[in-house]
A tleap script that builds the chain and sets N, CA, C and O, in Angstrom:
source leaprc.protein.ff14SB
mol = sequence {
  NMET SER GLY THR ILE ASN PRO VAL PRO LEU
  VAL THR VAL ILE LEU LEU LEU LEU PHE PHE
  PHE LEU LEU GLY SER SER PHE VAL THR LEU
  PRO GLY ILE ILE VAL GLU LEU PRO LYS SER
  PRO PHE GLY ILE SER VAL PRO LEU SER ASN
  LEU ILE VAL SER VAL PHE LEU GLU PRO GLU
  LYS LYS ASP THR SER THR GLY PHE ALA ALA
  LYS ARG GLU VAL LEU PHE TYR VAL ASN ASP
  GLN GLU LEU ASN PHE GLU GLU LEU LYS LYS
  MET ILE PRO GLU ILE ALA SER GLN HIE PRO
  ASN GLN MET VAL ILE ILE LYS ALA ASP LYS
  GLU VAL PRO GLN ALA TYR ILE ILE GLU LEU
  THR ASN LEU PHE LEU ALA GLN ASN LEU SER
  VAL LEU LEU ALA THR GLN PRO ASP ALA GLU
  CHIE
}
set mol.1.N position { 55.748 31.151 163.697 }
set mol.1.CA position { 56.704 30.669 162.724 }
set mol.1.C position { 57.974 30.247 163.434 }
set mol.1.O position { 58.573 31.008 164.195 }
set mol.2.N position { 58.359 29.037 163.169 }
set mol.2.CA position { 59.612 28.578 163.761 }
set mol.2.C position { 60.736 28.753 162.744 }
set mol.2.O position { 60.476 28.961 161.559 }
set mol.3.N position { 61.961 28.670 163.197 }
set mol.3.CA position { 63.119 28.902 162.341 }
set mol.3.C position { 63.643 27.640 161.689 }
set mol.3.O position { 64.844 27.555 161.433 }
set mol.4.N position { 62.814 26.667 161.411 }
set mol.4.CA position { 63.298 25.437 160.777 }
set mol.4.C position { 63.360 25.604 159.262 }
set mol.4.O position { 62.527 26.273 158.651 }
set mol.5.N position { 64.360 24.983 158.692 }
set mol.5.CA position { 64.545 25.032 157.243 }
set mol.5.C position { 64.313 23.627 156.707 }
set mol.5.O position { 64.828 22.648 157.245 }
set mol.6.N position { 63.536 23.548 155.644 }
set mol.6.CA position { 63.281 22.263 155.005 }
set mol.6.C position { 64.530 21.875 154.201 }
set mol.6.O position { 64.884 22.581 153.257 }
set mol.7.N position { 65.207 20.766 154.552 }
set mol.7.CA position { 66.464 20.405 153.879 }
set mol.7.C position { 66.267 19.753 152.507 }
set mol.7.O position { 67.241 19.617 151.766 }
set mol.8.N position { 65.071 19.354 152.147 }
set mol.8.CA position { 64.848 18.633 150.890 }
set mol.8.C position { 65.234 19.480 149.666 }
set mol.8.O position { 65.969 18.979 148.815 }
set mol.9.N position { 64.779 20.732 149.533 }
set mol.9.CA position { 65.195 21.512 148.354 }
set mol.9.C position { 66.710 21.752 148.315 }
set mol.9.O position { 67.310 21.750 147.240 }
set mol.10.N position { 67.320 21.957 149.470 }
set mol.10.CA position { 68.760 22.185 149.526 }
set mol.10.C position { 69.524 20.942 149.059 }
set mol.10.O position { 70.468 21.051 148.277 }
set mol.11.N position { 69.122 19.776 149.534 }
set mol.11.CA position { 69.766 18.525 149.131 }
set mol.11.C position { 69.548 18.279 147.638 }
set mol.11.O position { 70.458 17.812 146.953 }
set mol.12.N position { 68.370 18.581 147.133 }
set mol.12.CA position { 68.073 18.401 145.712 }
set mol.12.C position { 68.995 19.259 144.851 }
set mol.12.O position { 69.557 18.778 143.867 }
set mol.13.N position { 69.147 20.512 145.218 }
set mol.13.CA position { 70.016 21.412 144.454 }
set mol.13.C position { 71.466 20.935 144.508 }
set mol.13.O position { 72.157 20.949 143.489 }
set mol.14.N position { 71.928 20.518 145.668 }
set mol.14.CA position { 73.307 20.044 145.807 }
set mol.14.C position { 73.537 18.796 144.960 }
set mol.14.O position { 74.571 18.681 144.303 }
set mol.15.N position { 72.592 17.864 144.967 }
set mol.15.CA position { 72.733 16.655 144.150 }
set mol.15.C position { 72.715 16.971 142.653 }
set mol.15.O position { 73.476 16.382 141.886 }
set mol.16.N position { 71.853 17.894 142.239 }
set mol.16.CA position { 71.823 18.285 140.830 }
set mol.16.C position { 73.154 18.905 140.403 }
set mol.16.O position { 73.665 18.605 139.324 }
set mol.17.N position { 73.708 19.764 141.245 }
set mol.17.CA position { 75.006 20.362 140.940 }
set mol.17.C position { 76.105 19.297 140.882 }
set mol.17.O position { 76.973 19.335 140.010 }
set mol.18.N position { 76.057 18.360 141.810 }
set mol.18.CA position { 77.041 17.284 141.832 }
set mol.18.C position { 76.978 16.464 140.544 }
set mol.18.O position { 78.012 16.189 139.936 }
set mol.19.N position { 75.774 16.072 140.125 }
set mol.19.CA position { 75.611 15.312 138.882 }
set mol.19.C position { 76.061 16.124 137.674 }
set mol.19.O position { 76.709 15.594 136.771 }
set mol.20.N position { 75.722 17.396 137.657 }
set mol.20.CA position { 76.111 18.263 136.547 }
set mol.20.C position { 77.628 18.294 136.391 }
set mol.20.O position { 78.138 18.124 135.283 }
set mol.21.N position { 78.348 18.508 137.480 }
set mol.21.CA position { 79.802 18.593 137.398 }
set mol.21.C position { 80.450 17.235 137.123 }
set mol.21.O position { 81.443 17.163 136.399 }
set mol.22.N position { 79.908 16.174 137.685 }
set mol.22.CA position { 80.474 14.850 137.425 }
set mol.22.C position { 80.302 14.440 135.967 }
set mol.22.O position { 81.239 13.945 135.342 }
set mol.23.N position { 79.111 14.647 135.430 }
set mol.23.CA position { 78.871 14.276 134.039 }
set mol.23.C position { 79.547 15.239 133.079 }
set mol.23.O position { 80.077 14.817 132.051 }
set mol.24.N position { 79.537 16.517 133.397 }
set mol.24.CA position { 80.150 17.515 132.522 }
set mol.24.C position { 81.641 17.359 132.407 }
set mol.24.O position { 82.202 17.603 131.339 }
set mol.25.N position { 82.301 16.961 133.471 }
set mol.25.CA position { 83.758 16.847 133.426 }
set mol.25.C position { 84.210 15.670 132.574 }
set mol.25.O position { 85.330 15.688 132.064 }
set mol.26.N position { 83.381 14.651 132.405 }
set mol.26.CA position { 83.785 13.506 131.592 }
set mol.26.C position { 83.706 13.811 130.102 }
set mol.26.O position { 84.260 13.062 129.298 }
set mol.27.N position { 83.031 14.893 129.713 }
set mol.27.CA position { 82.908 15.243 128.307 }
set mol.27.C position { 83.887 16.326 127.875 }
set mol.27.O position { 83.838 16.769 126.728 }
set mol.28.N position { 84.765 16.757 128.756 }
set mol.28.CA position { 85.775 17.745 128.395 }
set mol.28.C position { 86.875 17.033 127.628 }
set mol.28.O position { 87.450 16.058 128.113 }
set mol.29.N position { 87.165 17.522 126.430 }
set mol.29.CA position { 88.213 16.904 125.624 }
set mol.29.C position { 89.324 17.906 125.382 }
set mol.29.O position { 89.095 19.114 125.315 }
set mol.30.N position { 90.518 17.385 125.256 }
set mol.30.CA position { 91.655 18.227 124.928 }
set mol.30.C position { 91.657 18.469 123.432 }
set mol.30.O position { 91.309 17.578 122.658 }
set mol.31.N position { 92.048 19.676 123.014 }
set mol.31.CA position { 92.141 19.900 121.583 }
set mol.31.C position { 93.254 19.047 120.993 }
set mol.31.O position { 94.208 18.688 121.684 }
set mol.32.N position { 93.127 18.734 119.742 }
set mol.32.CA position { 94.142 17.921 119.086 }
set mol.32.C position { 93.597 16.549 118.739 }
set mol.32.O position { 92.469 16.205 119.090 }
set mol.33.N position { 94.383 15.803 118.072 }
set mol.33.CA position { 94.023 14.467 117.634 }
set mol.33.C position { 94.526 13.472 118.672 }
set mol.33.O position { 95.571 13.685 119.287 }
set mol.34.N position { 93.794 12.405 118.863 }
set mol.34.CA position { 94.194 11.403 119.850 }
set mol.34.C position { 95.362 10.601 119.290 }
set mol.34.O position { 95.259 9.999 118.222 }
set mol.35.N position { 96.457 10.600 120.014 }
set mol.35.CA position { 97.638 9.836 119.630 }
set mol.35.C position { 98.079 9.013 120.825 }
set mol.35.O position { 97.756 9.342 121.967 }
set mol.36.N position { 98.817 7.943 120.564 }
set mol.36.CA position { 99.354 7.128 121.650 }
set mol.36.C position { 100.705 7.708 122.043 }
set mol.36.O position { 101.710 7.495 121.365 }
set mol.37.N position { 100.711 8.442 123.145 }
set mol.37.CA position { 101.911 9.138 123.591 }
set mol.37.C position { 102.875 8.175 124.261 }
set mol.37.O position { 102.455 7.180 124.853 }
set mol.38.N position { 104.174 8.468 124.170 }
set mol.38.CA position { 105.130 7.665 124.928 }
set mol.38.C position { 104.944 7.901 126.419 }
set mol.38.O position { 104.458 8.956 126.827 }
set mol.39.N position { 105.329 6.922 127.234 }
set mol.39.CA position { 105.143 7.032 128.682 }
set mol.39.C position { 106.390 7.613 129.329 }
set mol.39.O position { 107.511 7.374 128.881 }
set mol.40.N position { 106.171 8.383 130.395 }
set mol.40.CA position { 107.275 8.962 131.148 }
set mol.40.C position { 106.829 9.184 132.581 }
set mol.40.O position { 105.724 9.672 132.815 }
set mol.41.N position { 107.679 8.831 133.549 }
set mol.41.CA position { 107.312 9.086 134.943 }
set mol.41.C position { 107.471 10.558 135.321 }
set mol.41.O position { 107.050 10.968 136.402 }
set mol.42.N position { 108.068 11.347 134.447 }
set mol.42.CA position { 108.295 12.762 134.719 }
set mol.42.C position { 107.396 13.583 133.816 }
set mol.42.O position { 107.256 13.271 132.633 }
set mol.43.N position { 106.795 14.609 134.343 }
set mol.43.CA position { 105.940 15.454 133.530 }
set mol.43.C position { 105.427 16.626 134.327 }
set mol.43.O position { 105.537 16.662 135.553 }
set mol.44.N position { 104.862 17.591 133.612 }
set mol.44.CA position { 104.280 18.767 134.248 }
set mol.44.C position { 102.915 19.017 133.636 }
set mol.44.O position { 102.630 18.569 132.526 }
set mol.45.N position { 102.083 19.728 134.359 }
set mol.45.CA position { 100.785 20.133 133.833 }
set mol.45.C position { 100.944 21.475 133.138 }
set mol.45.O position { 101.669 22.350 133.611 }
set mol.46.N position { 100.264 21.628 132.018 }
set mol.46.CA position { 100.326 22.889 131.287 }
set mol.46.C position { 98.914 23.354 130.977 }
set mol.46.O position { 98.007 22.529 130.869 }
set mol.47.N position { 98.707 24.671 130.830 }
set mol.47.CA position { 97.374 25.167 130.492 }
set mol.47.C position { 96.971 24.751 129.079 }
set mol.47.O position { 97.823 24.494 128.229 }
set mol.48.N position { 95.665 24.689 128.842 }
set mol.48.CA position { 95.149 24.250 127.545 }
set mol.48.C position { 95.183 25.340 126.486 }
set mol.48.O position { 94.809 25.085 125.341 }
set mol.49.N position { 95.618 26.548 126.832 }
set mol.49.CA position { 95.597 27.651 125.882 }
set mol.49.C position { 96.787 27.626 124.930 }
set mol.49.O position { 96.940 28.543 124.122 }
set mol.50.N position { 97.615 26.621 125.002 }
set mol.50.CA position { 98.793 26.536 124.152 }
set mol.50.C position { 98.442 25.958 122.787 }
set mol.50.O position { 97.379 25.368 122.597 }
set mol.51.N position { 99.361 26.141 121.843 }
set mol.51.CA position { 99.212 25.565 120.513 }
set mol.51.C position { 99.576 24.085 120.594 }
set mol.51.O position { 100.637 23.732 121.107 }
set mol.52.N position { 98.709 23.234 120.094 }
set mol.52.CA position { 98.957 21.792 120.140 }
set mol.52.C position { 99.159 21.278 118.721 }
set mol.52.O position { 98.299 21.443 117.856 }
set mol.53.N position { 100.310 20.652 118.498 }
set mol.53.CA position { 100.628 20.043 117.207 }
set mol.53.C position { 100.653 18.535 117.422 }
set mol.53.O position { 101.465 18.023 118.193 }
set mol.54.N position { 99.761 17.829 116.738 }
set mol.54.CA position { 99.699 16.369 116.842 }
set mol.54.C position { 100.401 15.763 115.634 }
set mol.54.O position { 100.184 16.191 114.500 }
set mol.55.N position { 101.241 14.769 115.883 }
set mol.55.CA position { 102.010 14.116 114.824 }
set mol.55.C position { 101.809 12.612 114.968 }
set mol.55.O position { 102.037 12.049 116.039 }
set mol.56.N position { 101.385 11.970 113.897 }
set mol.56.CA position { 101.223 10.519 113.951 }
set mol.56.C position { 101.303 9.933 112.556 }
set mol.56.O position { 101.250 10.652 111.558 }
set mol.57.N position { 101.431 8.627 112.501 }
set mol.57.CA position { 101.479 7.921 111.226 }
set mol.57.C position { 100.070 7.577 110.781 }
set mol.57.O position { 99.211 7.241 111.596 }
set mol.58.N position { 99.843 7.666 109.464 }
set mol.58.CA position { 98.530 7.290 108.950 }
set mol.58.C position { 98.297 5.802 109.209 }
set mol.58.O position { 99.254 5.049 109.389 }
set mol.59.N position { 97.043 5.376 109.228 }
set mol.59.CA position { 96.756 3.958 109.474 }
set mol.59.C position { 97.442 3.069 108.430 }
set mol.59.O position { 97.620 3.451 107.274 }
set mol.60.N position { 97.815 1.885 108.879 }
set mol.60.CA position { 98.527 0.948 108.002 }
set mol.60.C position { 97.610 0.457 106.890 }
set mol.60.O position { 96.459 0.092 107.129 }
set mol.61.N position { 98.150 0.454 105.653 }
set mol.61.CA position { 97.414 -0.035 104.490 }
set mol.61.C position { 98.283 -1.056 103.771 }
set mol.61.O position { 99.510 -0.961 103.786 }
set mol.62.N position { 97.644 -2.026 103.147 }
set mol.62.CA position { 98.390 -3.030 102.371 }
set mol.62.C position { 98.421 -2.596 100.908 }
set mol.62.O position { 97.428 -2.118 100.360 }
set mol.63.N position { 99.576 -2.775 100.301 }
set mol.63.CA position { 99.727 -2.523 98.870 }
set mol.63.C position { 99.017 -3.662 98.144 }
set mol.63.O position { 99.371 -4.827 98.324 }
set mol.64.N position { 98.024 -3.336 97.329 }
set mol.64.CA position { 97.218 -4.376 96.681 }
set mol.64.C position { 98.022 -5.195 95.677 }
set mol.64.O position { 97.707 -6.362 95.446 }
set mol.65.N position { 99.047 -4.609 95.081 }
set mol.65.CA position { 99.818 -5.353 94.077 }
set mol.65.C position { 100.790 -6.346 94.715 }
set mol.65.O position { 101.021 -7.422 94.163 }
set mol.66.N position { 101.362 -5.997 95.873 }
set mol.66.CA position { 102.354 -6.879 96.500 }
set mol.66.C position { 101.824 -7.600 97.730 }
set mol.66.O position { 102.331 -8.661 98.092 }
set mol.67.N position { 100.814 -7.039 98.372 }
set mol.67.CA position { 100.288 -7.639 99.593 }
set mol.67.C position { 101.036 -7.215 100.844 }
set mol.67.O position { 100.651 -7.573 101.957 }
set mol.68.N position { 102.119 -6.443 100.658 }
set mol.68.CA position { 102.884 -5.949 101.803 }
set mol.68.C position { 102.317 -4.616 102.280 }
set mol.68.O position { 101.563 -3.950 101.570 }
set mol.69.N position { 102.693 -4.253 103.481 }
set mol.69.CA position { 102.245 -2.971 104.024 }
set mol.69.C position { 102.889 -1.830 103.241 }
set mol.69.O position { 104.091 -1.844 102.979 }
set mol.70.N position { 102.075 -0.844 102.874 }
set mol.70.CA position { 102.578 0.325 102.156 }
set mol.70.C position { 103.244 1.279 103.143 }
set mol.70.O position { 102.990 1.220 104.346 }
set mol.71.N position { 104.098 2.158 102.620 }
set mol.71.CA position { 104.769 3.137 103.472 }
set mol.71.C position { 103.719 4.055 104.100 }
set mol.71.O position { 102.808 4.536 103.426 }
set mol.72.N position { 103.865 4.281 105.383 }
set mol.72.CA position { 102.904 5.113 106.113 }
set mol.72.C position { 103.405 6.551 106.147 }
set mol.72.O position { 104.550 6.811 106.516 }
set mol.73.N position { 102.540 7.479 105.762 }
set mol.73.CA position { 102.886 8.899 105.768 }
set mol.73.C position { 102.731 9.463 107.176 }
set mol.73.O position { 101.922 8.979 107.968 }
set mol.74.N position { 103.516 10.492 107.473 }
set mol.74.CA position { 103.404 11.194 108.749 }
set mol.74.C position { 102.369 12.298 108.576 }
set mol.74.O position { 102.453 13.089 107.636 }
set mol.75.N position { 101.391 12.353 109.479 }
set mol.75.CA position { 100.320 13.344 109.428 }
set mol.75.C position { 100.518 14.376 110.526 }
set mol.75.O position { 100.938 14.041 111.634 }
set mol.76.N position { 100.215 15.631 110.216 }
set mol.76.CA position { 100.354 16.734 111.165 }
set mol.76.C position { 99.008 17.422 111.330 }
set mol.76.O position { 98.314 17.696 110.351 }
set mol.77.N position { 98.648 17.696 112.569 }
set mol.77.CA position { 97.435 18.449 112.872 }
set mol.77.C position { 97.812 19.583 113.810 }
set mol.77.O position { 98.515 19.372 114.798 }
set mol.78.N position { 97.342 20.791 113.500 }
set mol.78.CA position { 97.538 21.942 114.380 }
set mol.78.C position { 96.157 22.328 114.886 }
set mol.78.O position { 95.325 22.830 114.131 }
set mol.79.N position { 95.922 22.086 116.179 }
set mol.79.CA position { 94.609 22.347 116.785 }
set mol.79.C position { 93.481 21.810 115.907 }
set mol.79.O position { 92.550 22.546 115.579 }
set mol.80.N position { 93.555 20.557 115.531 }
set mol.80.CA position { 92.542 19.819 114.762 }
set mol.80.C position { 92.503 20.155 113.272 }
set mol.80.O position { 91.617 19.664 112.572 }
set mol.81.N position { 93.422 20.967 112.760 }
set mol.81.CA position { 93.476 21.291 111.337 }
set mol.81.C position { 94.590 20.463 110.698 }
set mol.81.O position { 95.750 20.571 111.093 }
set mol.82.N position { 94.238 19.638 109.710 }
set mol.82.CA position { 95.239 18.782 109.069 }
set mol.82.C position { 96.103 19.601 108.116 }
set mol.82.O position { 95.598 20.385 107.312 }
set mol.83.N position { 97.414 19.405 108.223 }
set mol.83.CA position { 98.373 20.094 107.359 }
set mol.83.C position { 99.430 19.096 106.907 }
set mol.83.O position { 99.722 18.126 107.606 }
set mol.84.N position { 100.006 19.347 105.717 }
set mol.84.CA position { 101.184 18.568 105.361 }
set mol.84.C position { 102.402 19.304 105.917 }
set mol.84.O position { 102.275 20.412 106.438 }
set mol.85.N position { 103.573 18.694 105.808 }
set mol.85.CA position { 104.760 19.261 106.447 }
set mol.85.C position { 105.125 20.625 105.855 }
set mol.85.O position { 105.544 21.522 106.586 }
set mol.86.N position { 104.971 20.785 104.554 }
set mol.86.CA position { 105.300 22.068 103.916 }
set mol.86.C position { 104.357 23.175 104.384 }
set mol.86.O position { 104.801 24.293 104.648 }
set mol.87.N position { 103.066 22.878 104.489 }
set mol.87.CA position { 102.105 23.876 104.991 }
set mol.87.C position { 102.425 24.261 106.428 }
set mol.87.O position { 102.326 25.429 106.806 }
set mol.88.N position { 102.808 23.274 107.219 }
set mol.88.CA position { 103.156 23.542 108.615 }
set mol.88.C position { 104.398 24.424 108.700 }
set mol.88.O position { 104.450 25.337 109.524 }
set mol.89.N position { 105.401 24.159 107.856 }
set mol.89.CA position { 106.617 24.981 107.848 }
set mol.89.C position { 106.295 26.436 107.515 }
set mol.89.O position { 106.881 27.349 108.098 }
set mol.90.N position { 105.363 26.660 106.579 }
set mol.90.CA position { 104.974 28.029 106.209 }
set mol.90.C position { 104.173 28.699 107.318 }
set mol.90.O position { 104.223 29.921 107.464 }
set mol.91.N position { 103.443 27.922 108.091 }
set mol.91.CA position { 102.579 28.468 109.134 }
set mol.91.C position { 103.363 28.902 110.378 }
set mol.91.O position { 102.918 29.798 111.094 }
set mol.92.N position { 104.499 28.296 110.644 }
set mol.92.CA position { 105.239 28.547 111.886 }
set mol.92.C position { 105.669 30.007 112.039 }
set mol.92.O position { 105.476 30.561 113.121 }
set mol.93.N position { 106.246 30.671 111.014 }
set mol.93.CA position { 106.590 32.092 111.195 }
set mol.93.C position { 105.367 32.971 111.462 }
set mol.93.O position { 105.444 33.941 112.216 }
set mol.94.N position { 104.242 32.624 110.840 }
set mol.94.CA position { 102.998 33.369 111.079 }
set mol.94.C position { 102.549 33.217 112.534 }
set mol.94.O position { 102.135 34.189 113.165 }
set mol.95.N position { 102.632 32.007 113.055 }
set mol.95.CA position { 102.280 31.758 114.459 }
set mol.95.C position { 103.199 32.553 115.374 }
set mol.95.O position { 102.744 33.163 116.341 }
set mol.96.N position { 104.490 32.546 115.067 }
set mol.96.CA position { 105.470 33.247 115.905 }
set mol.96.C position { 105.245 34.750 115.896 }
set mol.96.O position { 105.435 35.405 116.921 }
set mol.97.N position { 104.842 35.313 114.753 }
set mol.97.CA position { 104.624 36.765 114.700 }
set mol.97.C position { 103.335 37.168 115.410 }
set mol.97.O position { 103.281 38.232 116.027 }
set mol.98.N position { 102.304 36.342 115.333 }
set mol.98.CA position { 101.030 36.660 115.984 }
set mol.98.C position { 101.058 36.381 117.481 }
set mol.98.O position { 100.430 37.103 118.255 }
set mol.99.N position { 101.776 35.348 117.895 }
set mol.99.CA position { 101.827 34.940 119.305 }
set mol.99.C position { 103.281 34.692 119.696 }
set mol.99.O position { 103.706 33.539 119.771 }
set mol.100.N position { 104.052 35.753 119.948 }
set mol.100.CA position { 105.487 35.562 120.196 }
set mol.100.C position { 105.813 34.765 121.456 }
set mol.100.O position { 106.887 34.169 121.533 }
set mol.101.N position { 104.935 34.737 122.430 }
set mol.101.CA position { 105.198 33.997 123.670 }
set mol.101.C position { 104.445 32.673 123.725 }
set mol.101.O position { 104.295 32.080 124.793 }
set mol.102.N position { 103.979 32.222 122.585 }
set mol.102.CA position { 103.180 30.993 122.514 }
set mol.102.C position { 104.025 29.775 122.885 }
set mol.102.O position { 105.159 29.635 122.428 }
set mol.103.N position { 103.468 28.908 123.707 }
set mol.103.CA position { 104.117 27.631 123.998 }
set mol.103.C position { 103.503 26.583 123.073 }
set mol.103.O position { 102.283 26.504 122.935 }
set mol.104.N position { 104.345 25.791 122.450 }
set mol.104.CA position { 103.900 24.767 121.515 }
set mol.104.C position { 104.047 23.410 122.193 }
set mol.104.O position { 105.113 23.064 122.701 }
set mol.105.N position { 102.958 22.650 122.191 }
set mol.105.CA position { 102.985 21.297 122.742 }
set mol.105.C position { 102.919 20.327 121.568 }
set mol.105.O position { 101.962 20.343 120.793 }
set mol.106.N position { 103.931 19.491 121.443 }
set mol.106.CA position { 103.965 18.500 120.366 }
set mol.106.C position { 103.505 17.166 120.940 }
set mol.106.O position { 104.152 16.586 121.812 }
set mol.107.N position { 102.365 16.691 120.424 }
set mol.107.CA position { 101.829 15.384 120.808 }
set mol.107.C position { 102.192 14.411 119.690 }
set mol.107.O position { 101.448 14.257 118.722 }
set mol.108.N position { 103.327 13.766 119.834 }
set mol.108.CA position { 103.810 12.858 118.798 }
set mol.108.C position { 103.548 11.419 119.207 }
set mol.108.O position { 103.909 10.998 120.306 }
set mol.109.N position { 102.917 10.672 118.316 }
set mol.109.CA position { 102.686 9.255 118.559 }
set mol.109.C position { 104.029 8.561 118.742 }
set mol.109.O position { 105.026 8.946 118.131 }
set mol.110.N position { 104.046 7.543 119.580 }
set mol.110.CA position { 105.315 6.875 119.883 }
set mol.110.C position { 105.900 6.139 118.682 }
set mol.110.O position { 107.073 5.769 118.711 }
set mol.111.N position { 105.115 5.914 117.626 }
set mol.111.CA position { 105.614 5.232 116.435 }
set mol.111.C position { 106.215 6.178 115.396 }
set mol.111.O position { 106.825 5.721 114.429 }
set mol.112.N position { 106.050 7.487 115.583 }
set mol.112.CA position { 106.580 8.454 114.620 }
set mol.112.C position { 108.107 8.468 114.713 }
set mol.112.O position { 108.653 8.555 115.813 }
set mol.113.N position { 108.803 8.385 113.575 }
set mol.113.CA position { 110.269 8.440 113.617 }
set mol.113.C position { 110.762 9.725 114.285 }
set mol.113.O position { 110.212 10.805 114.073 }
set mol.114.N position { 111.792 9.582 115.080 }
set mol.114.CA position { 112.312 10.694 115.865 }
set mol.114.C position { 112.790 11.849 114.983 }
set mol.114.O position { 112.741 13.002 115.412 }
set mol.115.N position { 113.243 11.574 113.786 }
set mol.115.CA position { 113.738 12.625 112.896 }
set mol.115.C position { 112.664 13.674 112.617 }
set mol.115.O position { 112.972 14.863 112.544 }
set mol.116.N position { 111.410 13.253 112.461 }
set mol.116.CA position { 110.318 14.204 112.221 }
set mol.116.C position { 110.102 15.102 113.435 }
set mol.116.O position { 109.890 16.307 113.299 }
set mol.117.N position { 110.157 14.512 114.602 }
set mol.117.CA position { 109.920 15.274 115.833 }
set mol.117.C position { 111.038 16.287 116.050 }
set mol.117.O position { 110.778 17.430 116.428 }
set mol.118.N position { 112.277 15.874 115.812 }
set mol.118.CA position { 113.417 16.776 115.981 }
set mol.118.C position { 113.338 17.924 114.979 }
set mol.118.O position { 113.549 19.080 115.346 }
set mol.119.N position { 113.037 17.618 113.724 }
set mol.119.CA position { 112.945 18.671 112.708 }
set mol.119.C position { 111.827 19.654 113.033 }
set mol.119.O position { 112.001 20.865 112.895 }
set mol.120.N position { 110.686 19.139 113.461 }
set mol.120.CA position { 109.570 20.001 113.836 }
set mol.120.C position { 109.930 20.873 115.041 }
set mol.120.O position { 109.634 22.068 115.055 }
set mol.121.N position { 110.559 20.285 116.036 }
set mol.121.CA position { 110.987 21.039 117.217 }
set mol.121.C position { 111.955 22.148 116.825 }
set mol.121.O position { 111.841 23.272 117.314 }
set mol.122.N position { 112.906 21.843 115.947 }
set mol.122.CA position { 113.873 22.848 115.509 }
set mol.122.C position { 113.214 24.006 114.769 }
set mol.122.O position { 113.646 25.151 114.904 }
set mol.123.N position { 112.169 23.720 113.987 }
set mol.123.CA position { 111.465 24.793 113.280 }
set mol.123.C position { 110.818 25.769 114.263 }
set mol.123.O position { 110.877 26.982 114.064 }
set mol.124.N position { 110.203 25.243 115.317 }
set mol.124.CA position { 109.584 26.117 116.320 }
set mol.124.C position { 110.645 26.864 117.124 }
set mol.124.O position { 110.492 28.055 117.395 }
set mol.125.N position { 111.713 26.177 117.505 }
set mol.125.CA position { 112.771 26.821 118.288 }
set mol.125.C position { 113.471 27.920 117.488 }
set mol.125.O position { 113.894 28.922 118.064 }
set mol.126.N position { 113.598 27.750 116.176 }
set mol.126.CA position { 114.212 28.774 115.329 }
set mol.126.C position { 113.404 30.070 115.337 }
set mol.126.O position { 113.945 31.143 115.071 }
set mol.127.N position { 112.112 29.970 115.642 }
set mol.127.CA position { 111.240 31.149 115.724 }
set mol.127.C position { 111.099 31.645 117.166 }
set mol.127.O position { 110.221 32.455 117.463 }
set mol.128.N position { 111.958 31.160 118.052 }
set mol.128.CA position { 111.962 31.541 119.482 }
set mol.128.C position { 110.666 31.177 120.204 }
set mol.128.O position { 110.240 31.888 121.114 }
set mol.129.N position { 110.049 30.086 119.805 }
set mol.129.CA position { 108.862 29.584 120.494 }
set mol.129.C position { 109.281 28.465 121.445 }
set mol.129.O position { 110.164 27.670 121.124 }
set mol.130.N position { 108.651 28.407 122.602 }
set mol.130.CA position { 108.928 27.336 123.563 }
set mol.130.C position { 108.233 26.061 123.105 }
set mol.130.O position { 107.110 26.103 122.601 }
set mol.131.N position { 108.902 24.937 123.281 }
set mol.131.CA position { 108.359 23.656 122.830 }
set mol.131.C position { 108.372 22.664 123.984 }
set mol.131.O position { 109.363 22.541 124.704 }
set mol.132.N position { 107.252 21.955 124.149 }
set mol.132.CA position { 107.151 20.850 125.100 }
set mol.132.C position { 106.727 19.604 124.337 }
set mol.132.O position { 105.889 19.674 123.439 }
set mol.133.N position { 107.303 18.474 124.695 }
set mol.133.CA position { 106.885 17.199 124.118 }
set mol.133.C position { 105.933 16.532 125.094 }
set mol.133.O position { 106.281 16.313 126.255 }
set mol.134.N position { 104.735 16.209 124.630 }
set mol.134.CA position { 103.720 15.607 125.492 }
set mol.134.C position { 104.030 14.135 125.720 }
set mol.134.O position { 104.455 13.427 124.807 }
set mol.135.N position { 103.812 13.687 126.950 }
set mol.135.CA position { 103.921 12.273 127.298 }
set mol.135.C position { 102.703 11.911 128.127 }
set mol.135.O position { 101.953 12.785 128.562 }
set mol.136.N position { 102.514 10.637 128.338 }
set mol.136.CA position { 101.449 10.222 129.245 }
set mol.136.C position { 102.104 9.656 130.492 }
set mol.136.O position { 103.197 9.095 130.423 }
set mol.137.N position { 101.441 9.802 131.635 }
set mol.137.CA position { 102.046 9.317 132.882 }
set mol.137.C position { 102.322 7.823 132.826 }
set mol.137.O position { 101.529 7.049 132.289 }
set mol.138.N position { 103.446 7.434 133.382 }
set mol.138.CA position { 103.829 6.031 133.467 }
set mol.138.C position { 103.192 5.449 134.719 }
set mol.138.O position { 103.443 5.933 135.822 }
set mol.139.N position { 102.380 4.429 134.564 }
set mol.139.CA position { 101.640 3.862 135.698 }
set mol.139.C position { 102.554 3.158 136.691 }
set mol.139.O position { 102.162 2.954 137.840 }
set mol.140.N position { 103.752 2.786 136.283 }
set mol.140.CA position { 104.651 2.039 137.162 }
set mol.140.C position { 105.319 2.914 138.204 }
set mol.140.O position { 105.798 2.393 139.211 }
set mol.141.N position { 105.370 4.222 138.005 }
set mol.141.CA position { 106.077 5.094 138.946 }
set mol.141.C position { 105.114 5.981 139.686 }
set mol.141.O position { 105.530 6.783 140.522 }
savepdb mol mol.pdb
quit
């Protein structure tokens, strides 16, 4: 018996693992609703275990009587659960009591009026929760 090792099974296993990780990583999704984030050359990476609040405007609809675009409502999602603003306001103290050190990431679409984002941020800060505003990397920098 010689000490040679057949490399074919080893290469096969390595290639299977490589394909598994390459294909598996493309199907990992972040919790929350997909929004078009504003761009910023500055940013940090954060763990996915944080509370994610997505804020965006509902799709544009035309008013059938006038033909003009109807007013677009602001929609809120907390980890994929749709809430109106009043429900979200009631939920914030509960979140703060259950997870006092929770970091809140606000993913606000760039078209959402700033007043909504500021009011939402203030509600979380009033409960002593840390707040981060999500952005997407700016390709120019």
